[in-house]
N, C-alpha and C positions, 0 to 999 in steps of 0.2 A: 743179236747175240750178246753184245757187250753193254747195251744200253742200261742205264740205271735211272730210277726216279726217286729222288730224296727230297722230302718235304715239299712235294709237288713240283719240283724243279727237275727237268730232264737233262741228264748227262749222257753224252754219246758213248762214253766208256767210263770205267770206274777209276781211272788214273788222274789224280789231281796234283799239280805242283804245290809243294808245301811252302808256307809263308817263311820269308827270310832266306830262301834259297833260290828264288826265281825272279827277284825284283818285281817288275810289273809286266813281265813277258817280253818286252822289246829287247831286253838284254840277251835273250836266247834265240831271237829271230834270225840271227846270222847263221845259226847252226842247223835249223830246220823250221818247218812250218808249225809253229806252236799251236795252231788251231787243231792239230791232231789230238790234243789233250782233252780230257773230259772237263777240266776246269783249272783255274789258277787261284791260289790264295795269295793275295797281295803281300808285299812286305809289310811288316807290322806298322800300322798307322796310329798316330796320336793326334789329339786335338791341335796341338801346336808343333811346329818344326822342332826336331831334335838332332843334335850333332853326334850323339852317341858317346861311347866311352873312349877314354884316352888309352894310350899304350897299345900293346899287342891285343888284337881282336880275335884272331883265329890261330889255332895251334893244333897240329896233327898229333894224334896219340895212337897207340896200338889198337887197331880195330875200330877207330872212329876219329872224331874231331871235337875239339873244344872251341866254343865261341863265346866272346864277351863283346858283342857289337854294341849293345846298349840301345836298341830300337832307333838307330839313326833313320830318319825319314823326313820327307818334305812337309808333313802335316796334312790334315784332311783337306783343307781348302786348295792347296797346291795339287794334291792328288786329283781332286775333282776337275780342276781346270786344265792340268797338263798331262796327266797320266791316263785318266779314265777314257778320254776320247780315243786314244790309241788302242786301249784294250777293247773298246766297243767294236773295233774293226775285226777282232778275232772271233771266230765262231766257237765260243766255249762259255762255260759258266764262270762268272766273275764273283769271287768270294773276297770280301774286304775283311782283313784281319785287323782288329781294333784293340788297342791297349790304352792304359791310363794310369795316372798316379793317384787318382781318387775317383770316387763314384761319379762326381759331377763331371769330370773330364770324359769318362766313358759315355755318360748320357748325352752330353753335348756333341761328342764326335759321332755317335750313332745317329742322332737326330739329323745331323747334316747329310747323312747318307741316304735318308729315307726317300728323298725325291730324285735320286740318281738311278742309273741303269744297273747298279750293282744288284746281283741276284740274291745274295745271302751275306749275312754278317757272321764272322768267326770271332768270338770274344776271347781274347787272350787274358785269362785270369792268373797267369803266372807273373804279372807285373807287380812290383812292390807297392804296397799301400802306404804312401808317405804319411798318412794321418794315423797309422797304427804302428809306427816304429819301423816301417820298411818291410814287414812280413808280407809275402805275396798273398793276393786275394785267394789264390787257389790252394792254400794250405789247410785252412779250417773251413768246415762245412757252413758255419753260420755266416762267415764273411763272404764266401762264394754265393750263398743264397741271397744275401743282401744286394750284391752288385748285379747279379743276374735278374733279380726281381725288378730293380730300378730301371735297368736297360730294357727289359721286356715291356715295361709300361709305355715306353716311347717308340720302340722298334716296330716298324711296319713291314719288315722283311723276315723271312725265316732266320731264326737265331740259333747258331751252332756255338757251343761253348767248348773251348780247347782246354783239356784237363792237364794238370801238372802231375808227373809221377812222384813228385815230392809231397803230395797230399798225405795227410795223416791216415786216411782210409779212402782209397780210390773208389770203391763201390759206394760208400756212404756219400762221397763227394758227388758222384754221378747222380745219385738219387736226389740230392739236395738241389742240384742244378735243374734236374727234370721237374721237380716240384715248383721251382721258382719260375718256370716257364720256358726252359730250353726246348727247342724243336729237334735238336740233334746234338751229338757230342763228337769231338775229335780228340784222339789221344794216341801217343803221349807227346807232350812237349819235352824239351831236353831235361836230362837228369843233372842235378847239382853235383859238380865235380871240381877238380882242380889239378894243377900241375906245378911242379917246383923246379926252378932253375938251380941246379946243384952248384954251379960255379958262382952265381951271385948269392946263393943261399937264401933265396926268397921266392915267393910265388911268382909265376910267370905273368899273371894278370894283375892289373892295377886294383881291381875289385876283389882280389884273392880267389874268388870262386867263379866258375863259368858253367856253361851248359854243354853236356856231353851228348853227342848224337852219332849216328852211324851204326855199323854192324854190331858193335859191342852192346847196344841197348836193345837189339831185336828180341831176344828171349823174354826180357822184362816187359817190353811193350806188348808182345803177343799175349803174355799172361794177363796183363791188365785189360786188353781189348776183349779177351775171352770172358773174364769175370764181369766186366761192365756190360757187355752186350747181352749176357744172360740175365742181368739184374734190372735192366730198364726196357721200356717198350717204345723207345725212339731210336732212330738210326744212329749207328756208331761208325765213324770214319777212322780207320786204323792207320797209324804211322809210327815210325821208329825203326830205323835200320833196314828198311826195305831196299834191297840192291838188285833183285832179280824178279822175274815173273813168278817163280815158285814161292818166293818170299811173300809176294802179294797174294797169291792163292792161299797161303797159310793164314793170312790175316782174314781173308774172306771166309775161310772154313772156321775160323775162330769166332765169326759173327759180324765182321765188318761189312757194311753195305758198299763201301768204296775205300780206296787207299790214297794216301798222300806220299809223294816221293820228295825227300829233302836232300840230305847230304850226298846221295848218289849223283845228283845233278852236277856237283863239283868235280866228280871223278870222270864222268862221261856226259857232256852236255845234252846229248840226245838219248840218254838212258830211258827216259819215259816212253819213247817210241818202241824201244826194245821190249820193255815190260808189257806194253799194250799188245804187241804182236805175240809175245810169249804166252800171255794169258789166252789169246785167241787160239793159238796152236794147241795149247793144253786142252782147251774145250773141244776142239775138233777130235783130238786123239781119244779123249775120254767120252765122246758122244754126249757132251753137256750142251744143251740148247740155250739155257738161261742161267745166269749166275745165282739166281735164287735157289737153284737146285743144290748148290754146294754151300750157300751162305749158312754158317752155323753148323755145318756137317760134322765138325769135330766135337760138338757138345756131347758130354757123357754124364 
């Protein structure tokens, strides 16, 4: 009933833990058997270890959360040696989220993952391109095309590209990534935002801006998933503010083949189980035998 096949990979259900909100899975194992999930997107990985940003990293806002973590992670080699063996014990799809400061770092990082048990790569193109003045790879279509094309040339696993809502044109961006060789797309990443400390009279975050996630971004994310899934012929994974099973169903009806759950995990650690069961109950009530019956059902 809930099974999905995406890029030739079988998921037991359409619910995937989103990158940056679930660590490497072991962090949530004290709360429930995370093997219940369809998959996990790892914490964002870079070629080398990163300590992340200074100052405040997470800040609650009305209807959501702002984060400026800065891709703190142990690096690809440490992930392969220390984290991946633990993830292999979990019965689910492993998706490695990969970032980089330049194309060479992306390529080297992905190449290191080719001979591992990771099932799929999720390319985070919201990272700032240090060789182009710090503008994110995912803002302009030509820059995104270049990084995806170079990674595709070395990647021997299904390649999913995670799109930024800050792109100049999300549909054109999706088409560029598809043309460059993406097998699937995930969207949206966090929305560029900020908060100000009125007592200190300055921005809350050291880097001024941060990424907004949570319920506040859901209508925006839903619109983008709807537009993109109608424009490309590859699977789209929807995320952005999904808090309930019905939120997830909306994304599937907008055209998503599966969904990722992010900020909600911080509010209720086992929320993904609730969402999985809620989708199942909805299907029983509505006499839906397969999610393909409702995928893209809202298209007009």
